[in-house]
N, C-alpha and C positions, 0 to 999 in steps of 0.2 A: 779634248778627246786622245787617252793615251794610244799610242799605235800598239798595234797587234802582236807584235813581235817581241814587246817588254812583258815585262811582269805589271799587273795594273795596281797594286799594290806600293812597289818598288816606285814607278814611277810617278804617283801621287806623292811619294815623300821625298822623291827627289825635286820633285816641283815646289813642292812647298821650302823647300832649301835653299833653290835656284830665285824664287820670288825675294827671301828673305835675303841675300846677297845682292840681288840688284835693288832692291829697295835701299841698302845699306849704301851703297855706290852711287844711287842717285841721289840721296840725303846729302851725299858728299859732294856731290858737284861733277859728279861722272859721267860718262854715256855707253850706250849700249857698246860701243866697242870697247872701252874700259872693260867691262864685266867679262867679254867674252874672252880677251888677252889675259885677263885674272886666269882664268881657267884653259890659259894656252891652246884657246880654239882660234879660226881664223876669223879676225874681225873684218868685214866689210860695212855697207851702208847697209843700218838693219835697225828695226826700230826694238822698243824693251819687251814686246811682245816676243819676239822671232829670238829674242838674245834669250829669254828666259826658259825657253821650248828648247834650244840648242844647248843650253846648260844643262837642262833637265836628263834631254837625253844622252847627254855626254856622260852622265854620272852612272846613267843606268848602262850603258856600254862592257861590255865585257873586256878587261885589260887585252891587250895583244899577247902573246904568248911571243916567249923570244926563243930562239935556236939554240941547241947547244952549245 
C-alpha cells in the first residue's frame, strides 16, 4: 500500500522499478544491504520487502533543494 503523501501512480511505478532492481541484485548474489547501498540509502539489517519499499519511497521523494 502506498503512503498517503505520495502520488499513487508514481509510487506504483517506483515499486515496480525497485522490485526489478532488487531481483537483479538478488540474482547476482547480493543482499538487501547491497540494494540499499546502490541507491545511497543507509543499509541496516533489513529484508528484501523493506529494501524494495525504501527504494521505492526514495525514488518518489522530492529532491532536496540547494541553497543559492
